[in-house]
C-alpha positions in Angstrom: -20.7 -4.5 -16.1 -20.1 -5.5 -19.9 -18.9 -9.1 -20.3 -17.0 -10.6 -23.1 -15.7 -7.5 -24.7 -13.4 -9.9 -26.8 -11.5 -10.8 -23.6 -10.9 -14.5 -22.0 -13.4 -15.6 -19.1 -11.6 -14.6 -16.4 -14.4 -13.3 -14.7 -17.5 -15.0 -16.4 -20.1 -13.6 -13.7 -22.9 -11.4 -14.3 -24.5 -9.3 -11.8 -28.2 -8.1 -11.8 -29.9 -5.9 -9.6 -33.2 -7.6 -9.2 -34.5 -5.4 -6.1 -33.0 -3.2 -3.1 -31.6 -5.0 -0.6 -33.5 -5.3 3.0 -30.1 -4.9 4.7 -27.0 -2.8 3.7 -24.1 -4.9 2.6 -22.5 -4.2 6.0 -24.9 -7.1 7.3 -24.2 -9.5 4.9 -21.9 -12.1 5.7 -18.3 -11.2 4.4 -17.2 -13.6 1.8 -13.8 -14.2 3.6 -15.7 -15.7 6.4 -16.4 -18.6 3.9 -12.6 -18.4 3.2 -11.5 -19.1 6.9 -13.7 -22.3 7.4 -12.1 -23.7 3.9 -9.0 -22.5 3.6 -7.3 -23.2 6.7 -7.8 -20.7 9.1 -6.9 -16.9 9.7 -3.6 -16.9 8.2 -5.3 -17.5 4.6 -6.5 -14.1 4.8 -7.5 -12.1 1.4 -5.3 -8.9 0.9 -7.8 -6.6 2.8 -7.7 -8.6 5.8 -3.6 -8.4 6.3 -3.0 -6.0 9.4 -0.6 -4.0 7.4 -2.7 -3.3 4.4 -3.0 -4.3 0.9 0.7 -3.1 0.0 2.3 -5.7 2.7 0.4 -8.5 0.8 1.4 -7.2 -2.7 5.2 -7.5 -3.1 5.5 -11.0 -5.1 2.3 -12.2 -6.3 1.9 -15.7 -8.0 -0.5 -16.6 -10.6 -1.7 -19.9 -11.0 -2.6 -20.2 -14.7 -4.7 -22.4 -16.5 -6.0 -20.9 -19.9 -3.2 -18.6 -21.7 -5.4 -15.8 -22.6 -7.0 -15.8 -18.8 -3.5 -15.6 -17.3 -2.1 -13.0 -19.7 -5.5 -10.5 -18.8 -4.5 -11.1 -15.4 -1.0 -10.3 -15.6 -1.8 -7.0 -17.6 -4.7 -5.9 -15.4 -2.5 -6.6 -12.4 0.1 -4.8 -13.6 -1.6 -1.4 -15.2 -4.2 -1.1 -12.5 -1.4 -1.6 -9.5 -0.3 2.2 -10.8 -3.5 3.5 -9.1 -2.3 2.6 -5.8 1.6 2.1 -6.2 2.8 4.8 -8.4 3.3 5.2 -12.2 4.6 2.4 -14.0 5.1 0.3 -10.4 3.8 -3.0 -9.6 4.2 -5.9 -7.5 7.0 -8.6 -8.2 4.7 -11.1 -10.5 5.4 -14.6 -11.2 3.5 -17.1 -13.3 3.3 -20.8 -13.6 0.9 -22.8 -15.6 0.5 -26.7 -17.2 -1.0 -27.0 -20.3 -4.6 -26.7 -20.6 -5.0 -29.8 -22.0 -3.8 -31.4 -18.7 -6.5 -29.7 -17.0 -9.3 -30.8 -19.4 -8.7 -34.1 -19.4 -9.1 -34.1 -15.3 -12.2 -31.8 -15.7 -13.7 -33.6 -18.4 -13.6 -36.9 -16.1 -14.2 -35.4 -13.2 -11.4 -35.8 -11.4 -10.9 -32.7 -9.0 -8.3 -33.9 -7.1 -6.0 -34.2 -9.9 -6.7 -30.7 -11.0 -6.0 -29.8 -7.5 -3.0 -31.7 -7.7 -1.9 -29.7 -10.7 -2.8 -26.3 -8.8 -1.0 -27.4 -5.7 2.1 -28.2 -8.0 2.2 -24.4 -9.3 1.7 -23.2 -6.0 4.8 -25.1 -4.8 6.9 -24.0 -7.8 5.5 -20.1 -7.3 6.4 -20.1 -3.4 9.7 -21.6 -4.3 10.5 -18.3 -6.4 9.3 -16.0 -3.4 5.5 -15.4 -4.2 3.5 -14.7 -1.3 0.2 -14.6 -1.9 -1.4 -16.5 -4.8 -4.3 -15.8 -7.6 -5.8 -18.2 -10.2 -7.5 -16.2 -12.7 -9.5 -19.6 -14.0 -13.0 -19.6 -12.5 -13.8 -23.3 -13.2 -10.6 -25.0 -11.5 -11.7 -22.9 -8.1 -13.7 -25.8 -7.8 -10.8 -27.7 -6.9 -9.2 -25.5 -4.5 -10.9 -26.7 -1.0 -8.8 -30.1 -2.1 -5.7 -28.5 -2.2 -5.8 -25.4 0.2 -4.6 -27.0 3.6 -1.6 -28.2 1.9 -1.1 -24.8 0.1 2.8 -23.0 1.0 0.9 -19.4 0.3 -2.6 -18.1 1.0 -4.8 -17.8 -1.7 -7.4 -15.0 -3.1 -10.5 -16.6 -4.1 -12.1 -15.0 -7.0 -15.6 -16.1 -6.4 -15.8 -14.7 -3.0 -14.2 -11.2 -4.2 -17.0 -11.4 -6.8 -19.7 -12.1 -4.4 -17.9 -9.1 -1.6 -17.8 -6.7 -4.8 -21.8 -7.8 -5.5 -22.8 -7.1 -2.1 -21.2 -3.7 -1.7 -22.9 -2.5 -4.2 -26.1 -3.7 -3.2 -27.0 -6.8 -5.5 -28.9 -9.9 -4.2 -28.8 -12.4 -7.3 -25.8 -13.4 -9.5 -26.0 -14.4 -13.1 -23.2 -16.8 -13.4 -21.7 -17.0 -16.9 -18.8 -19.2 -18.1 -17.8 -22.8 -18.7 -20.3 -25.2 -18.4 -18.4 -26.9 -15.5 -18.6 -23.5 -13.6 -22.2 -23.1 -14.3 -23.3 -26.6 -13.5 -20.6 -26.5 -10.4 -20.6 -25.4 -6.8 -17.9 -22.4 -7.1 -20.5 -19.5 -7.3 -23.6 -21.2 -5.9 -21.5 -21.8 -2.4 -20.1 -18.4 -2.6 -23.1 -16.8 -2.8 -25.1 -18.6 -0.3 -22.3 -17.9 2.1 -23.5 -13.8 1.8 -26.9 -14.9 2.0 -27.4 -14.2 -1.9 -28.6 -16.2 -5.1 -27.5 -17.0 -8.2 -29.0 -17.7 -11.6 -27.2 -19.8 -14.3 -28.8 -19.8 -18.3 -30.8 -22.8 -19.4 -29.4 -26.0 -20.8 -29.1 -24.9 -24.4 -27.8 -21.6 -23.4 -24.6 -23.4 -21.0 -23.9 -25.3 -24.2 -23.6 -22.2 -26.4 -21.8 -20.5 -23.8 -19.4 -23.6 -23.1 -18.4 -23.6 -27.1 -17.7 -20.0 -27.3 -15.7 -20.0 -24.3 -13.5 -23.3 -25.6 -13.8 -22.3 -29.6 -12.9 -18.8 -29.1 -12.4 -17.1 -25.9 -9.4 -19.2 -24.9 -7.9 -18.6 -27.8 -8.2 -14.7 -27.4 -11.0 -13.9 -30.1 -14.7 -13.4 -30.3 -16.5 -13.4 -33.3 -19.3 -10.9 -34.1 -22.2 -13.4 -33.8 -21.0 -15.0 -30.9 -20.5 -11.3 -29.2 -24.2 -11.0 -30.5 -25.6 -14.3 -29.1 -23.7 -13.9 -25.5 -25.4 -10.2 -25.4 -28.8 -12.0 -26.2 -28.1 -14.8 -23.6 -27.3 -12.5 -20.9 -30.6 -10.2 -21.8 -32.7 -13.5 -21.2 -30.7 -14.5 -18.2 -31.6 -10.6 -16.6 -35.3 -11.3 -17.6 -35.1 -14.2 -15.4 -34.3 -12.0 -12.4 
């Protein structure tokens, strides 16, 4: 996976294989089991667990947006890749709601994750009101607030970190390199999702965390990436890979 190709950090998690797994991915606990514990029981399934398959869950998807660039990339990816399963030019109905990024950042910088959860829940309710059946959030960082709101959510959520962990486990990876905002790299989102699947995480050192954070908030959220920033990110990822 080649991260940061001029796109916003919709999935800022790089995986690196450090050794062959001692057991098959079928024996690694599925991340969705973690979802059931935190996200309100078996009704809060991911699309893969739905008894009628993905198409039954995909009639109307609600995007709880945070950054404009991340949400736009999520929308475009969803609509273009859906054609592989649903036929040419076809995709689910999609609705999106977002509060201004500034409101999210004020609460994140204050460490007020309940207020972040309240914004997400408000978006969830608005999306449910217009018919969304399942909710996704393309922003990794604010997933830290998801456990605070999901029991009151009118619709089930797809957890971005658990999907990344699921894919990494299926490919035989044992350790994840987590790259994203400072709040994500220093927070519990990927650490907890990986631990639930018997995996480990590695994050950049403090200097690199600060550098990555600057690139994200000064460039990527505006849909741009300077060549020198791209080179820096590639060097940082190489350093992270060298640590396992």
